[in-house]
C-alpha positions, 0 to 999 in steps of 0.5 A, a space after each residue: 907664470 911669470 911669478 910676481 910677489 903680488 901674486 903670492 900676497 894676493 893668493 894668501 889674502 884670498 884665504 882669509 877674512 877679516 871679521 871686523 872689515 865691513 862687507 864689500 862686494 865685487 864691482 864690475 865697471 862696463 865702459 864703451 870705447 865709443 858711443 854706440 858700441 853696445 856697452 850698456 846693452 851688455 852690461 844689462 845682459 851680463 847682470 841678467 845672466 849673473 842673476 838668472 843663469 848663475 844664480 848670483 845676487 846681483 846689483 846693477 846701477 845705471 850711472 848715466 842720468 841723462 841718457 841711460 837706457 836700463 828703464 828701456 831694456 828692462 821695461 819700466 818707467 823710472 821715476 827715481 833712482 840714481 838722482 835721488 841717491 846722488 842728492 842724499 849721500 848724507 843719509 844714504 844707507 840700506 834702508 834708503 837704497 831698499 826703497 830706491 832700488 828696484 827688485 826686479 827679480 829675486 836676484 837682480 836689484 837695479 838702481 835706475 836712472 830717471 834720465 830727465 833733462 830737466 835737472 842738470 845739476 853738477 854732483 861731486 866725485 864723492 857723491 858718485 863714489 858713495 853711491 857705489 860703495 853703499 850698494 857694494 856693501 849690500 850686494 855681492 856682485 855689482 855691475 856699473 853702467 858707465 856713461 860715455 864721458 871721461 871726467 873726475 868721477 868716471 875715472 875714479 870709479 873705474 879705476 877703483 873697480 874690481 873688474 873693468 870691461 871695455 866694449 869696442 867695435 873693429 874701427 879706427 876710432 875705437 881702436 884708438 880709444 881703446 889703446 888710450 883706455 888700456 894704457 891708462 888703466 895699465 898705468 893707473 891700476 898696475 897691480 890689479 887685474 887687466 881690463 877685458 876687452 869685448 869686440 862687438 859688431 864684428 862683420 859688418 863690413 869684411 873687407 874694411 874693418 880691423 880684423 880681431 887679430 890686428 885689433 888685439 895686437 895693437 891694444 896688447 890683449 886679445 879680446 874675451 868675447 867677439 860678437 858678430 853683428 846681429 841687428 835683429 836679435 838686439 833690435 828685437 830685444 831692445 824694442 820689446 823691453 826683454 833680454 837676449 835670453 828670450 831671443 831664440 836667435 841670440 842663443 850663441 850670444 847668450 853663451 858667450 855672456 854666460 862665459 863672461 859672466 862666470 869670469 866676473 863672479 869667480 875671477 877666473 874663466 871656465 875651463 872650456 867655453 859654454 857654448 852650443 855649437 856643434 862640432 866645434 869648441 868656439 861657438 859662433 855669435 851673430 846671425 846672417 846667412 850661412 857665409 856670413 855666419 861663418 865670419 861671426 865667431 866667439 874667440 874664448 881665451 883662458 885667463 
């Protein structure tokens, strides 16, 4: 509740599949409220959790042609990928995508960005939309690592995604940007699922940062996931080109990622948070001293 006719229409429609309609997988766009908040890192790890923990066939697209970090996080040198796909949308099909995308694991395929500054040609909105539509036509789940800039193609791609995950840090600039984003998306997508909020890097300043409660109240939505500041684990993973699942100290953070991955896969949060915390229903995320760990937490909210 409250009951809305669109809820009934959606529930009935979900029971049926049009056999003549082309296949289209789900798309989730990850967007940072501000540069450096960790949106790309979280997107990459969520894609990994979907494919390896939930065994969901997943495609990851790095849409930041100039500064994307997919190659660094997954430890490979990309010489082609997104740029070639954008330049060849007139002949982009499953065969060409199979050549451009990297099969990182049996369940995870990646369309990387070469991140070359030599080419600065402007691509059309239709080119980006074509790439996303062609990938979703062959993948049940597509994760979009969006660059942090606002233009026609980014707003179109974000507005057309099935789910939107906004990552923010608990400071004033992030709060302003997040509120602007949520207001825009609510007006642009009145009948779609509400954006999902992740609050990252909490606990850096216990006295000066905006509290989780106040941040959620200002935006109008409680964070689905709150991640404590844990630079050692994240830097270790980034420098070694590995996922947080390979960092023992990040086990609680990974539990939170698996929880969110389940929501993106099924459309519903699990009935209970997936965590390994003892004596508590809510696992704590982040490292640091004992007193610091008590301030780092994961707040899970059922849909």
